[in-house]
Structure formats: structure tokens, C-alpha cells
All heavy atoms as TSV, in Angstrom:
chain	resi	resn	atom	element	x	y	z
A	1	MET	N	N	62.886	16.095	158.602
A	1	MET	CA	C	62.495	17.284	157.901
A	1	MET	C	C	63.302	17.502	156.667
A	1	MET	O	O	64.461	17.184	156.661
A	1	MET	CB	C	62.731	18.543	158.818
A	1	MET	CG	C	61.664	18.824	159.799
A	1	MET	SD	S	61.943	20.495	160.384
A	1	MET	CE	C	61.475	20.267	162.079
A	2	ASP	N	N	62.627	18.093	155.684
A	2	ASP	CA	C	63.426	18.376	154.490
A	2	ASP	C	C	64.093	19.759	154.627
A	2	ASP	O	O	63.872	20.484	155.584
A	2	ASP	CB	C	62.543	18.305	153.231
A	2	ASP	CG	C	61.421	19.375	153.236
A	2	ASP	OD1	O	61.414	20.263	154.109
A	2	ASP	OD2	O	60.524	19.283	152.304
A	3	HIS	N	N	64.935	20.114	153.628
A	3	HIS	CA	C	65.684	21.347	153.662
A	3	HIS	C	C	64.832	22.594	153.912
A	3	HIS	O	O	65.065	23.449	154.723
A	3	HIS	CB	C	66.464	21.469	152.372
A	3	HIS	CG	C	67.212	22.732	152.242
A	3	HIS	ND1	N	68.368	22.951	152.958
A	3	HIS	CD2	C	67.063	23.835	151.482
A	3	HIS	CE1	C	68.893	24.104	152.630
A	3	HIS	NE2	N	68.082	24.677	151.747
A	4	GLN	N	N	63.706	22.645	153.160
A	4	GLN	CA	C	62.786	23.879	153.275
A	4	GLN	C	C	62.176	23.973	154.665
A	4	GLN	O	O	62.149	25.054	155.242
A	4	GLN	CB	C	61.705	23.766	152.214
A	4	GLN	CG	C	60.866	24.984	152.128
A	4	GLN	CD	C	61.598	26.247	151.802
A	4	GLN	OE1	O	62.599	26.234	151.036
A	4	GLN	NE2	N	61.195	27.370	152.325
A	5	ARG	N	N	61.761	22.836	155.210
A	5	ARG	CA	C	61.177	22.890	156.541
A	5	ARG	C	C	62.152	23.215	157.652
A	5	ARG	O	O	61.827	23.909	158.617
A	5	ARG	CB	C	60.460	21.583	156.885
A	5	ARG	CG	C	59.205	21.385	156.058
A	5	ARG	CD	C	58.589	20.035	156.384
A	5	ARG	NE	N	57.580	19.693	155.393
A	5	ARG	CZ	C	56.263	19.408	155.701
A	5	ARG	NH1	N	55.937	19.387	156.976
A	5	ARG	NH2	N	55.471	19.176	154.779
A	6	ILE	N	N	63.332	22.763	157.519
A	6	ILE	CA	C	64.429	23.147	158.456
A	6	ILE	C	C	64.663	24.625	158.413
A	6	ILE	O	O	64.666	25.319	159.481
A	6	ILE	CB	C	65.711	22.383	158.130
A	6	ILE	CG1	C	65.591	20.919	158.452
A	6	ILE	CG2	C	66.884	23.033	158.880
A	6	ILE	CD1	C	66.735	20.070	157.963
A	7	GLN	N	N	64.775	25.201	157.262
A	7	GLN	CA	C	64.962	26.697	157.176
A	7	GLN	C	C	63.821	27.425	157.748
A	7	GLN	O	O	64.006	28.399	158.527
A	7	GLN	CB	C	65.070	27.026	155.652
A	7	GLN	CG	C	66.427	26.705	155.065
A	7	GLN	CD	C	66.579	27.224	153.620
A	7	GLN	OE1	O	65.561	27.512	152.989
A	7	GLN	NE2	N	67.796	27.211	153.148
A	8	GLU	N	N	62.589	27.055	157.433
A	8	GLU	CA	C	61.442	27.782	158.000
A	8	GLU	C	C	61.321	27.611	159.498
A	8	GLU	O	O	60.942	28.574	160.198
A	8	GLU	CB	C	60.155	27.252	157.319
A	8	GLU	CG	C	60.028	27.673	155.831
A	8	GLU	CD	C	60.098	29.154	155.592
A	8	GLU	OE1	O	59.489	29.894	156.382
A	8	GLU	OE2	O	60.813	29.528	154.686
A	9	SER	N	N	61.609	26.448	160.009
A	9	SER	CA	C	61.607	26.219	161.464
A	9	SER	C	C	62.656	27.145	162.191
A	9	SER	O	O	62.334	27.691	163.242
A	9	SER	CB	C	61.894	24.781	161.790
A	9	SER	OG	O	60.846	23.974	161.286
A	10	LEU	N	N	63.808	27.170	161.607
A	10	LEU	CA	C	64.858	28.012	162.244
A	10	LEU	C	C	64.534	29.517	162.113
A	10	LEU	O	O	64.812	30.298	163.033
A	10	LEU	CB	C	66.220	27.699	161.652
A	10	LEU	CG	C	66.746	26.326	162.033
A	10	LEU	CD1	C	68.099	26.010	161.339
A	10	LEU	CD2	C	66.913	26.149	163.496
A	11	LYS	N	N	63.927	29.927	161.070
A	11	LYS	CA	C	63.468	31.316	160.942
A	11	LYS	C	C	62.419	31.630	161.985
A	11	LYS	O	O	62.447	32.753	162.663
A	11	LYS	CB	C	62.815	31.564	159.535
A	11	LYS	CG	C	63.880	31.734	158.431
A	11	LYS	CD	C	63.148	31.970	157.152
A	11	LYS	CE	C	64.104	31.886	155.983
A	11	LYS	NZ	N	63.436	32.001	154.651
A	12	LEU	N	N	61.481	30.679	162.287
A	12	LEU	CA	C	60.471	30.901	163.289
A	12	LEU	C	C	61.145	30.995	164.686
A	12	LEU	O	O	60.802	31.934	165.432
A	12	LEU	CB	C	59.483	29.742	163.279
A	12	LEU	CG	C	58.409	29.752	164.338
A	12	LEU	CD1	C	57.498	30.974	164.165
A	12	LEU	CD2	C	57.610	28.454	164.323
A	13	VAL	N	N	62.042	30.140	164.972
A	13	VAL	CA	C	62.742	30.167	166.288
A	13	VAL	C	C	63.434	31.525	166.460
A	13	VAL	O	O	63.393	32.146	167.536
A	13	VAL	CB	C	63.750	29.026	166.369
A	13	VAL	CG1	C	64.672	29.172	167.504
A	13	VAL	CG2	C	63.006	27.685	166.475
A	14	ARG	N	N	64.148	31.955	165.377
A	14	ARG	CA	C	64.861	33.241	165.486
A	14	ARG	C	C	63.878	34.427	165.644
A	14	ARG	O	O	64.127	35.348	166.473
A	14	ARG	CB	C	65.690	33.523	164.241
A	14	ARG	CG	C	66.941	32.683	164.245
A	14	ARG	CD	C	68.012	33.407	163.365
A	14	ARG	NE	N	69.201	32.589	163.328
A	14	ARG	CZ	C	70.211	32.842	164.204
A	14	ARG	NH1	N	70.103	33.730	165.145
A	14	ARG	NH2	N	71.289	32.095	164.111
A	15	SER	N	N	62.738	34.413	164.985
A	15	SER	CA	C	61.765	35.492	165.073
A	15	SER	C	C	61.192	35.560	166.502
A	15	SER	O	O	60.836	36.656	166.952
A	15	SER	CB	C	60.671	35.354	164.060
A	15	SER	OG	O	59.785	34.273	164.418
A	16	MET	N	N	61.157	34.448	167.178
A	16	MET	CA	C	60.590	34.403	168.575
A	16	MET	C	C	61.715	34.668	169.568
A	16	MET	O	O	61.444	34.686	170.788
A	16	MET	CB	C	59.992	33.006	168.828
A	16	MET	CG	C	58.788	32.786	167.937
A	16	MET	SD	S	58.173	31.083	167.999
A	16	MET	CE	C	57.380	31.205	169.598
A	17	LYS	N	N	62.992	34.857	169.110
A	17	LYS	CA	C	64.150	35.105	169.933
A	17	LYS	C	C	64.311	34.038	171.004
A	17	LYS	O	O	64.661	34.280	172.137
A	17	LYS	CB	C	64.025	36.498	170.600
A	17	LYS	CG	C	63.954	37.620	169.542
A	17	LYS	CD	C	64.124	38.943	170.179
A	17	LYS	CE	C	64.016	40.065	169.124
A	17	LYS	NZ	N	64.980	40.132	168.133
A	18	LEU	N	N	64.108	32.810	170.570
A	18	LEU	CA	C	64.349	31.615	171.462
A	18	LEU	C	C	65.746	31.121	171.351
A	18	LEU	O	O	66.395	31.212	170.291
A	18	LEU	CB	C	63.357	30.534	171.144
A	18	LEU	CG	C	61.894	30.834	171.357
A	18	LEU	CD1	C	61.016	29.710	170.864
A	18	LEU	CD2	C	61.607	31.153	172.841
A	19	GLN	N	N	66.223	30.525	172.388
A	19	GLN	CA	C	67.517	29.869	172.413
A	19	GLN	C	C	67.152	28.356	172.419
A	19	GLN	O	O	66.454	27.888	173.276
A	19	GLN	CB	C	68.354	30.214	173.641
A	19	GLN	CG	C	69.714	29.523	173.644
A	19	GLN	CD	C	70.505	29.912	174.865
A	19	GLN	OE1	O	70.085	30.659	175.712
A	19	GLN	NE2	N	71.649	29.327	174.933
A	20	VAL	N	N	67.626	27.630	171.416
A	20	VAL	CA	C	67.308	26.176	171.315
A	20	VAL	C	C	68.587	25.398	171.144
A	20	VAL	O	O	69.675	25.922	170.782
A	20	VAL	CB	C	66.346	25.906	170.150
A	20	VAL	CG1	C	65.011	26.579	170.316
A	20	VAL	CG2	C	67.028	26.283	168.828
A	21	ILE	N	N	68.511	24.149	171.526
A	21	ILE	CA	C	69.538	23.122	171.274
A	21	ILE	C	C	68.963	22.172	170.321
A	21	ILE	O	O	67.893	21.560	170.568
A	21	ILE	CB	C	69.982	22.430	172.606
A	21	ILE	CG1	C	70.544	23.458	173.554
A	21	ILE	CG2	C	70.949	21.341	172.271
A	21	ILE	CD1	C	70.798	22.949	174.964
A	22	ILE	N	N	69.658	22.001	169.247
A	22	ILE	CA	C	69.165	21.131	168.168
A	22	ILE	C	C	70.133	19.892	168.051
A	22	ILE	O	O	71.367	20.034	167.953
A	22	ILE	CB	C	69.181	21.797	166.795
A	22	ILE	CG1	C	68.253	23.041	166.849
A	22	ILE	CG2	C	68.709	20.866	165.666
A	22	ILE	CD1	C	68.384	23.938	165.658
A	23	SER	N	N	69.541	18.738	168.131
A	23	SER	CA	C	70.313	17.533	167.923
A	23	SER	C	C	69.804	16.963	166.604
A	23	SER	O	O	68.601	16.733	166.391
A	23	SER	CB	C	70.010	16.550	169.096
A	23	SER	OG	O	70.660	15.314	168.858
A	24	ALA	N	N	70.808	16.622	165.702
A	24	ALA	CA	C	70.399	16.168	164.369
A	24	ALA	C	C	71.346	15.097	163.856
A	24	ALA	O	O	72.515	15.120	164.287
A	24	ALA	CB	C	70.339	17.358	163.434
A	25	PRO	N	N	70.900	14.238	162.987
A	25	PRO	CA	C	71.788	13.287	162.391
A	25	PRO	C	C	72.755	13.937	161.411
A	25	PRO	O	O	72.526	15.072	160.907
A	25	PRO	CB	C	70.828	12.317	161.626
A	25	PRO	CG	C	69.616	13.139	161.432
A	25	PRO	CD	C	69.559	14.099	162.561
A	26	THR	N	N	73.861	13.302	161.111
A	26	THR	CA	C	74.898	13.872	160.272
A	26	THR	C	C	74.360	14.386	158.912
A	26	THR	O	O	74.893	15.374	158.384
A	26	THR	CB	C	76.020	12.877	160.029
A	26	THR	OG1	O	75.561	11.565	160.124
A	26	THR	CG2	C	77.140	13.064	161.009
A	27	GLU	N	N	73.411	13.684	158.329
A	27	GLU	CA	C	72.954	14.088	156.969
A	27	GLU	C	C	72.189	15.383	157.006
A	27	GLU	O	O	72.006	15.978	155.921
A	27	GLU	CB	C	72.135	12.983	156.300
A	27	GLU	CG	C	70.845	12.662	157.104
A	27	GLU	CD	C	71.004	11.490	158.029
A	27	GLU	OE1	O	72.103	11.065	158.350
A	27	GLU	OE2	O	69.980	11.002	158.526
A	28	LYS	N	N	71.821	15.915	158.140
A	28	LYS	CA	C	71.149	17.223	158.250
A	28	LYS	C	C	72.083	18.364	158.576
A	28	LYS	O	O	71.648	19.542	158.565
A	28	LYS	CB	C	70.010	17.163	159.304
A	28	LYS	CG	C	68.935	16.143	158.970
A	28	LYS	CD	C	68.291	16.482	157.653
A	28	LYS	CE	C	67.156	15.439	157.327
A	28	LYS	NZ	N	66.496	15.740	156.089
A	29	ILE	N	N	73.314	18.059	158.900
A	29	ILE	CA	C	74.250	19.119	159.390
A	29	ILE	C	C	74.417	20.263	158.314
A	29	ILE	O	O	74.423	21.420	158.584
A	29	ILE	CB	C	75.633	18.539	159.738
A	29	ILE	CG1	C	75.476	17.686	160.978
A	29	ILE	CG2	C	76.684	19.626	159.910
A	29	ILE	CD1	C	76.699	16.901	161.404
A	30	ALA	N	N	74.492	19.809	157.048
A	30	ALA	CA	C	74.728	20.770	155.936
A	30	ALA	C	C	73.538	21.825	155.895
A	30	ALA	O	O	73.726	22.955	155.510
A	30	ALA	CB	C	74.893	20.043	154.637
A	31	ASP	N	N	72.292	21.362	156.283
A	31	ASP	CA	C	71.202	22.265	156.208
A	31	ASP	C	C	71.135	23.173	157.397
A	31	ASP	O	O	70.660	24.303	157.271
A	31	ASP	CB	C	69.884	21.422	156.149
A	31	ASP	CG	C	69.740	20.603	154.918
A	31	ASP	OD1	O	70.226	21.106	153.825
A	31	ASP	OD2	O	69.136	19.577	154.909
A	32	ILE	N	N	71.564	22.691	158.589
A	32	ILE	CA	C	71.402	23.390	159.816
A	32	ILE	C	C	72.587	24.320	160.097
A	32	ILE	O	O	72.401	25.473	160.509
A	32	ILE	CB	C	71.135	22.451	160.926
A	32	ILE	CG1	C	69.857	21.683	160.781
A	32	ILE	CG2	C	71.190	23.130	162.330
A	32	ILE	CD1	C	69.643	20.506	161.702
A	33	ALA	N	N	73.832	23.826	159.916
A	33	ALA	CA	C	74.985	24.507	160.352
A	33	ALA	C	C	75.132	25.960	159.892
A	33	ALA	O	O	75.399	26.880	160.764
A	33	ALA	CB	C	76.244	23.768	159.919
A	34	PRO	N	N	74.776	26.313	158.667
A	34	PRO	CA	C	74.913	27.756	158.241
A	34	PRO	C	C	73.889	28.689	158.897
A	34	PRO	O	O	73.997	29.879	158.805
A	34	PRO	CB	C	74.745	27.702	156.723
A	34	PRO	CG	C	74.823	26.290	156.326
A	34	PRO	CD	C	74.492	25.473	157.539
A	35	LEU	N	N	72.782	28.113	159.462
A	35	LEU	CA	C	71.722	28.941	159.917
A	35	LEU	C	C	71.711	29.142	161.467
A	35	LEU	O	O	70.810	29.829	161.913
A	35	LEU	CB	C	70.415	28.220	159.547
A	35	LEU	CG	C	70.181	27.946	158.057
A	35	LEU	CD1	C	68.944	27.134	157.834
A	35	LEU	CD2	C	70.116	29.314	157.300
A	36	VAL	N	N	72.691	28.642	162.144
A	36	VAL	CA	C	72.730	28.765	163.616
A	36	VAL	C	C	73.992	29.558	164.035
A	36	VAL	O	O	74.928	29.665	163.247
A	36	VAL	CB	C	72.662	27.396	164.290
A	36	VAL	CG1	C	71.316	26.713	163.984
A	36	VAL	CG2	C	73.814	26.511	163.920
A	37	ASP	N	N	73.978	29.980	165.243
A	37	ASP	CA	C	75.115	30.783	165.793
A	37	ASP	C	C	76.278	29.914	166.172
A	37	ASP	O	O	77.415	30.360	166.019
A	37	ASP	CB	C	74.653	31.582	166.951
A	37	ASP	CG	C	73.612	32.624	166.652
A	37	ASP	OD1	O	73.675	33.129	165.503
A	37	ASP	OD2	O	72.746	32.901	167.504
A	38	ARG	N	N	76.037	28.749	166.657
A	38	ARG	CA	C	77.137	27.921	167.186
A	38	ARG	C	C	76.902	26.440	166.824
A	38	ARG	O	O	75.756	25.983	166.941
A	38	ARG	CB	C	77.278	28.070	168.706
A	38	ARG	CG	C	78.389	27.200	169.281
A	38	ARG	CD	C	78.660	27.524	170.747
A	38	ARG	NE	N	78.993	28.914	170.853
A	38	ARG	CZ	C	78.818	29.627	172.002
A	38	ARG	NH1	N	78.294	29.114	173.044
A	38	ARG	NH2	N	79.118	30.894	172.051
A	39	ASN	N	N	77.995	25.806	166.404
A	39	ASN	CA	C	77.854	24.384	166.023
A	39	ASN	C	C	78.779	23.518	166.902
A	39	ASN	O	O	80.018	23.875	166.984
A	39	ASN	CB	C	78.280	24.191	164.539
A	39	ASN	CG	C	77.306	24.775	163.623
A	39	ASN	OD1	O	76.255	24.262	163.368
A	39	ASN	ND2	N	77.617	26.009	163.083
A	40	LEU	N	N	78.288	22.534	167.523
A	40	LEU	CA	C	79.118	21.604	168.315
A	40	LEU	C	C	78.924	20.259	167.740
A	40	LEU	O	O	77.774	19.767	167.575
A	40	LEU	CB	C	78.733	21.633	169.801
A	40	LEU	CG	C	78.856	22.957	170.553
A	40	LEU	CD1	C	78.306	22.841	171.949
A	40	LEU	CD2	C	80.312	23.350	170.546
A	41	CYS	N	N	79.966	19.578	167.434
A	41	CYS	CA	C	79.926	18.198	166.918
A	41	CYS	C	C	80.338	17.267	168.096
A	41	CYS	O	O	81.407	17.440	168.704
A	41	CYS	CB	C	80.866	18.072	165.770
A	41	CYS	SG	S	80.820	16.384	165.038
A	42	VAL	N	N	79.493	16.303	168.407
A	42	VAL	CA	C	79.760	15.348	169.425
A	42	VAL	C	C	79.997	13.989	168.843
A	42	VAL	O	O	79.146	13.498	168.054
A	42	VAL	CB	C	78.554	15.239	170.444
A	42	VAL	CG1	C	78.875	14.249	171.538
A	42	VAL	CG2	C	78.281	16.643	171.044
A	43	VAL	N	N	81.184	13.382	169.070
A	43	VAL	CA	C	81.595	12.137	168.509
A	43	VAL	C	C	81.918	11.169	169.627
A	43	VAL	O	O	82.650	11.525	170.519
A	43	VAL	CB	C	82.774	12.289	167.581
A	43	VAL	CG1	C	83.202	10.960	166.994
A	43	VAL	CG2	C	82.509	13.325	166.479
A	44	LYS	N	N	81.315	10.018	169.554
A	44	LYS	CA	C	81.647	8.977	170.564
A	44	LYS	C	C	82.458	7.876	169.863
A	44	LYS	O	O	82.011	7.294	168.832
A	44	LYS	CB	C	80.341	8.347	171.135
A	44	LYS	CG	C	80.590	7.304	172.125
A	44	LYS	CD	C	79.298	6.807	172.712
A	44	LYS	CE	C	79.538	5.691	173.728
A	44	LYS	NZ	N	78.357	5.083	174.207
A	45	ALA	N	N	83.644	7.597	170.379
A	45	ALA	CA	C	84.509	6.546	169.851
A	45	ALA	C	C	84.986	5.654	170.983
A	45	ALA	O	O	85.602	6.173	171.927
A	45	ALA	CB	C	85.685	7.170	169.089
A	46	ASN	N	N	84.626	4.451	170.921
A	46	ASN	CA	C	84.853	3.498	172.036
A	46	ASN	C	C	84.287	4.032	173.290
A	46	ASN	O	O	83.106	4.201	173.411
A	46	ASN	CB	C	86.404	3.246	172.160
A	46	ASN	CG	C	86.977	2.578	170.950
A	46	ASN	OD1	O	86.323	1.733	170.285
A	46	ASN	ND2	N	88.115	2.943	170.539
A	47	LYS	N	N	85.104	4.319	174.286
A	47	LYS	CA	C	84.550	4.884	175.576
A	47	LYS	C	C	84.871	6.316	175.786
A	47	LYS	O	O	84.800	6.856	176.819
A	47	LYS	CB	C	85.148	4.065	176.679
A	47	LYS	CG	C	84.657	2.605	176.702
A	47	LYS	CD	C	85.135	1.857	177.906
A	47	LYS	CE	C	84.601	0.430	177.866
A	47	LYS	NZ	N	84.958	-0.316	179.051
A	48	GLN	N	N	85.211	7.004	174.675
A	48	GLN	CA	C	85.577	8.439	174.794
A	48	GLN	C	C	84.547	9.268	174.020
A	48	GLN	O	O	84.067	8.799	172.990
A	48	GLN	CB	C	86.967	8.720	174.216
A	48	GLN	CG	C	88.048	8.134	175.072
A	48	GLN	CD	C	89.420	8.476	174.524
A	48	GLN	OE1	O	89.648	8.692	173.280
A	48	GLN	NE2	N	90.413	8.539	175.372
A	49	ILE	N	N	84.290	10.461	174.457
A	49	ILE	CA	C	83.406	11.348	173.817
A	49	ILE	C	C	84.179	12.680	173.561
A	49	ILE	O	O	84.853	13.165	174.435
A	49	ILE	CB	C	82.151	11.687	174.667
A	49	ILE	CG1	C	81.353	10.368	174.841
A	49	ILE	CG2	C	81.270	12.717	173.952
A	49	ILE	CD1	C	80.153	10.536	175.745
A	50	LEU	N	N	84.124	13.087	172.290
A	50	LEU	CA	C	84.777	14.291	171.899
A	50	LEU	C	C	83.776	15.363	171.489
A	50	LEU	O	O	82.891	15.027	170.739
A	50	LEU	CB	C	85.754	14.053	170.744
A	50	LEU	CG	C	86.428	15.211	170.111
A	50	LEU	CD1	C	87.438	15.817	171.034
A	50	LEU	CD2	C	87.124	14.777	168.819
A	51	VAL	N	N	83.863	16.534	172.039
A	51	VAL	CA	C	82.996	17.686	171.634
A	51	VAL	C	C	83.898	18.720	170.937
A	51	VAL	O	O	84.840	19.192	171.566
A	51	VAL	CB	C	82.265	18.277	172.837
A	51	VAL	CG1	C	81.366	19.417	172.390
A	51	VAL	CG2	C	81.435	17.178	173.550
A	52	LYS	N	N	83.560	19.075	169.692
A	52	LYS	CA	C	84.392	20.024	168.967
A	52	LYS	C	C	83.468	21.102	168.391
A	52	LYS	O	O	82.448	20.792	167.725
A	52	LYS	CB	C	85.082	19.258	167.885
A	52	LYS	CG	C	85.933	20.071	166.970
A	52	LYS	CD	C	87.253	20.328	167.607
A	52	LYS	CE	C	88.183	20.999	166.578
A	52	LYS	NZ	N	89.276	21.610	167.137
A	53	ALA	N	N	83.812	22.348	168.603
A	53	ALA	CA	C	83.071	23.428	167.976
A	53	ALA	C	C	83.609	23.701	166.644
A	53	ALA	O	O	84.820	23.533	166.409
A	53	ALA	CB	C	83.258	24.693	168.829
A	54	PHE	N	N	82.761	24.011	165.697
A	54	PHE	CA	C	83.261	24.347	164.360
A	54	PHE	C	C	82.403	25.411	163.710
A	54	PHE	O	O	81.303	25.615	164.004
A	54	PHE	CB	C	83.338	23.096	163.442
A	54	PHE	CG	C	82.004	22.569	162.998
A	54	PHE	CD1	C	81.459	22.940	161.786
A	54	PHE	CD2	C	81.306	21.697	163.808
A	54	PHE	CE1	C	80.179	22.416	161.377
A	54	PHE	CE2	C	80.061	21.185	163.431
A	54	PHE	CZ	C	79.508	21.587	162.221
A	55	ASP	N	N	83.038	26.107	162.798
A	55	ASP	CA	C	82.389	27.223	162.081
A	55	ASP	C	C	82.257	26.826	160.591
A	55	ASP	O	O	83.312	26.658	159.963
A	55	ASP	CB	C	83.219	28.497	162.205
A	55	ASP	CG	C	82.583	29.704	161.501
A	55	ASP	OD1	O	81.529	29.523	160.763
A	55	ASP	OD2	O	83.061	30.804	161.687
A	56	PRO	N	N	81.134	26.600	160.087
A	56	PRO	CA	C	80.964	26.201	158.672
A	56	PRO	C	C	81.571	27.182	157.678
A	56	PRO	O	O	82.037	26.803	156.567
A	56	PRO	CB	C	79.484	26.006	158.451
A	56	PRO	CG	C	78.846	26.796	159.526
A	56	PRO	CD	C	79.820	26.780	160.695
A	57	LYS	N	N	81.647	28.445	158.036
A	57	LYS	CA	C	82.230	29.432	157.157
A	57	LYS	C	C	83.701	29.232	157.024
A	57	LYS	O	O	84.273	29.358	155.914
A	57	LYS	CB	C	81.978	30.833	157.651
A	57	LYS	CG	C	80.500	31.295	157.636
A	57	LYS	CD	C	80.286	32.548	158.362
A	57	LYS	CE	C	78.796	32.788	158.540
A	57	LYS	NZ	N	78.408	33.116	159.852
A	58	GLN	N	N	84.379	28.779	158.092
A	58	GLN	CA	C	85.784	28.472	157.974
A	58	GLN	C	C	86.060	27.244	157.107
A	58	GLN	O	O	87.053	27.220	156.388
A	58	GLN	CB	C	86.404	28.179	159.337
A	58	GLN	CG	C	86.589	29.455	160.157
A	58	GLN	CD	C	87.098	29.159	161.552
A	58	GLN	OE1	O	87.117	28.012	161.987
A	58	GLN	NE2	N	87.602	30.203	162.248
A	59	MET	N	N	85.121	26.279	157.109
A	59	MET	CA	C	85.232	25.076	156.296
A	59	MET	C	C	85.190	25.498	154.805
A	59	MET	O	O	85.841	24.883	153.956
A	59	MET	CB	C	84.194	24.076	156.674
A	59	MET	CG	C	84.375	23.537	158.100
A	59	MET	SD	S	83.039	22.405	158.544
A	59	MET	CE	C	83.483	20.996	157.564
A	60	LEU	N	N	84.385	26.454	154.522
A	60	LEU	CA	C	84.222	26.859	153.069
A	60	LEU	C	C	85.479	27.572	152.538
A	60	LEU	O	O	85.762	27.604	151.384
A	60	LEU	CB	C	82.971	27.729	152.914
A	60	LEU	CG	C	81.651	27.037	153.158
A	60	LEU	CD1	C	80.554	28.077	153.088
A	60	LEU	CD2	C	81.400	25.967	152.162
A	61	GLU	N	N	86.221	28.242	153.473
A	61	GLU	CA	C	87.409	28.965	153.049
A	61	GLU	C	C	88.565	28.022	152.661
A	61	GLU	O	O	89.450	28.457	152.011
A	61	GLU	CB	C	87.874	29.848	154.235
A	61	GLU	CG	C	86.845	31.001	154.505
A	61	GLU	CD	C	87.212	31.806	155.759
A	61	GLU	OE1	O	88.230	31.451	156.374
A	61	GLU	OE2	O	86.461	32.713	156.022
A	62	VAL	N	N	88.547	26.796	153.157
A	62	VAL	CA	C	89.702	25.899	152.884
A	62	VAL	C	C	89.728	25.420	151.485
A	62	VAL	O	O	88.923	25.448	150.697
A	62	VAL	CB	C	89.616	24.675	153.811
A	62	VAL	CG1	C	90.637	23.626	153.547
A	62	VAL	CG2	C	89.691	25.109	155.306
């Protein structure tokens, strides 16, 4: 999906008051992260998996 379709899709989900889980490739994070309530980043390295919550607003403050 392009940037505009992502925004419109998330507006629709919010208007319906649905709770969704979105899985997206890294290149789409910048479009999605500011529009959702919670962001979890899942990283797999070797045989370990790391799940980290982050707030895009805090990243902009740095």
C-alpha cells in the first residue's frame, strides 16, 4: 500500500472502533507508527527474538 492508502485504511479501522494487529515491513513503519496507539518492533537475530515497544513521538524529540 502507498502512504495515502495506509492513512485511509487506518482511519476506517478507527472509525469502526476495531482493534487490529498490523504486521508490516520496515519500509512502511514511518507511515504506520504515528497513526497507531502502540508500536512493537520484533527483531529476530540468530536464535533470539527481541520485542521492543517504542513511541515515535519520543524518537522525534531526540
